[in-house]
C-alpha positions in Angstrom: 125.7 171.0 295.4 128.9 172.2 293.7 127.0 174.8 291.6 125.1 176.0 294.7 128.3 176.3 296.7 130.0 178.3 294.0 127.1 180.8 293.8 127.1 181.2 297.5 130.9 181.8 297.6 130.6 184.4 294.8 127.8 186.2 296.7 129.8 186.4 299.9 132.9 187.6 298.0 131.0 190.5 296.4 129.7 191.6 299.7 133.2 191.6 301.2 134.6 193.7 298.3 131.7 196.2 298.6 132.5 196.7 302.3 136.1 197.4 301.6 135.1 200.1 299.1 132.8 202.0 301.5 133.7 205.6 302.2 134.5 206.5 305.7 132.7 209.8 306.3 131.4 212.2 308.9 127.9 213.6 308.4 125.8 216.2 310.2 123.6 214.3 312.7 122.2 214.7 316.2 124.8 213.7 318.8 124.3 211.2 321.5 125.4 212.4 325.0 128.7 210.7 325.8 129.2 209.3 329.2 132.7 210.0 329.7 138.5 219.4 291.3 141.9 219.9 289.9 144.7 219.8 292.4 146.6 222.9 293.2 150.2 222.8 294.5 150.4 221.0 297.8 151.3 223.1 300.8 152.6 222.1 304.2 151.4 223.5 307.5 154.1 225.6 309.1 154.6 225.3 312.8 152.7 228.0 314.8 154.8 229.7 317.4 153.8 229.1 321.0 155.0 227.9 324.4 155.6 224.2 324.4 153.7 222.3 327.1 155.7 221.3 330.2 156.6 217.7 330.9 154.7 216.1 333.7 154.6 212.5 335.1 150.9 212.5 334.6 151.2 212.8 330.8 153.3 210.5 328.6 156.2 212.1 326.7 154.6 211.0 323.4 151.5 213.2 324.2 153.7 216.2 324.6 155.7 215.5 321.4 152.7 214.6 319.3 152.8 216.5 316.0 151.0 216.9 312.7 152.4 216.9 309.1 149.5 218.3 307.0 149.4 218.9 303.3 146.6 221.0 301.7 145.1 221.1 298.3 142.7 223.8 297.0 143.0 225.9 300.2 143.4 229.7 300.1 145.5 231.5 302.7 142.5 232.1 305.0 141.5 228.4 304.9 145.1 227.3 305.5 145.1 229.5 308.6 142.0 227.8 309.9 143.7 224.4 309.5 146.8 225.6 311.3 144.6 226.8 314.2 142.8 223.5 314.3 146.0 221.5 314.3 147.4 223.6 317.2 144.1 223.0 319.1 144.4 219.2 318.5 148.1 219.3 319.7 147.1 221.2 322.8 144.3 218.7 323.6 146.5 215.6 323.0 149.1 217.0 325.3 146.7 217.4 328.2 146.0 215.1 331.1 142.3 215.6 330.8 142.4 214.1 327.3 144.3 211.1 328.5 141.9 210.6 331.4 138.8 211.0 329.3 140.0 208.5 326.7 141.1 205.9 329.4 137.9 206.3 331.3 135.5 206.5 328.3 132.4 204.4 329.2 129.7 202.9 327.0 126.9 200.7 328.2 128.3 200.6 331.8 131.8 199.4 330.7 135.0 201.3 329.9 135.0 200.9 326.2 134.3 202.5 322.8 131.9 201.2 320.2 133.6 199.6 317.2 136.9 199.5 319.1 138.4 196.7 316.9 139.0 194.7 320.1 141.3 197.3 321.6 141.0 198.5 325.2 140.8 202.3 326.0 144.5 202.2 326.9 145.5 200.6 323.6 143.4 203.2 321.7 145.0 206.0 323.6 148.4 204.6 322.7 147.5 204.2 319.0 146.5 207.9 319.0 150.0 208.8 320.3 151.8 206.3 318.0 150.3 207.9 314.9 150.8 204.9 312.7 148.4 205.2 309.9 147.2 202.1 308.1 149.2 202.8 305.0 152.8 202.0 303.9 155.0 200.8 306.6 152.7 201.8 309.5 155.6 203.8 311.0 155.0 204.9 314.6 156.2 208.5 314.2 154.1 210.2 316.8 152.6 212.3 314.0 149.3 212.8 312.2 150.3 212.4 308.5 147.5 213.3 306.1 146.6 215.2 303.0 143.6 217.5 303.0 141.6 218.6 299.9 138.7 221.0 299.8 135.7 220.3 297.6 132.1 221.5 297.5 129.0 219.4 297.5 125.5 220.3 298.7 125.0 217.3 300.9 125.1 216.5 304.7 128.6 215.0 304.4 131.1 217.1 306.3 134.1 215.2 305.1 135.2 211.7 304.0 138.2 209.5 303.3 139.0 206.0 301.9 140.9 203.2 303.7 143.7 203.1 301.1 144.7 206.8 300.9 146.3 209.5 303.0 143.9 212.1 301.7 140.9 213.5 303.5 138.3 215.4 301.6 136.6 218.4 303.5 133.4 219.9 302.2 133.6 223.7 301.9 129.8 223.8 302.6 130.7 223.2 306.2 134.4 224.1 306.4 134.0 227.7 305.5 131.5 228.3 308.3 133.1 226.1 310.9 135.2 227.4 313.8 138.7 226.1 314.3 137.4 223.8 317.1 134.8 222.3 314.7 137.4 221.7 312.1 139.6 220.1 314.7 136.7 217.7 315.4 136.3 216.8 311.8 140.0 216.4 311.1 140.5 214.2 314.2 137.5 212.1 313.3 138.8 211.4 309.8 142.3 210.8 310.9 141.2 208.2 313.4 139.9 206.3 310.4 143.5 206.2 309.2 144.4 204.4 312.4 142.1 201.5 311.5 138.8 202.5 313.3 135.5 202.6 311.5 131.8 203.2 312.4 128.3 202.2 311.2 127.2 204.0 308.0 123.8 204.9 309.4 123.4 207.3 312.3 122.4 206.0 315.7 123.1 207.0 319.3 125.4 204.0 319.5 127.5 205.2 316.5 128.4 208.4 318.4 130.3 206.3 320.8 132.5 204.8 318.0 136.2 205.7 318.2 136.2 208.3 315.3 133.1 210.1 316.5 133.8 209.9 320.2 137.4 211.1 319.9 136.4 213.9 317.4 133.7 215.1 319.8 136.1 215.0 322.7 138.7 217.1 320.9 136.1 219.7 320.0 134.8 219.8 323.6 138.3 220.1 325.2 139.6 222.5 322.6 137.0 225.0 323.8 138.1 224.8 327.4 141.9 224.3 327.5 
């Protein structure tokens, strides 16, 4: 009995370790219809001039002050510009009432919920997006997307990926170079939501599209094209 128990414990431990090492990635797949290299010097994204959104009782102050601190590796000036445009689109979306409403009212399977929500309600997920406390370091709620971005090339269906224990997000040039700023905003938001502690199934399914990373990324892309 003792030997059998030891073998069973070791087997379960190895499975657990393997799950922790899995890559969180976004791939090119059909979408379900939602009901609601050597590192170069690291560069920061400068603020893009523009009119700040006006405060309103319908949108939390944290939505209006939400910001991004992005560092880039292996980006040329044109690629940096696309990231800057994507960041500004995300900020505009987050500051909107429609984004708040769509997140709070998001419905799956007849209930206001996201798939793989970690036990959080829609309101709690919205607040986590505004808090900007990535699952690293001291988990400081600084109302900011804090990430590092690195470009690479690989002839696969992977748009981008990240790991649970790093601030870095890898973006595949195979897709990035041909993507519009709104599509980049989708991918960036998707991967950043992983940093907030949300995951999704590794294999595609209609259900997976309703996970927090996929659903929020799609929502950002949708609204970025209309606001």
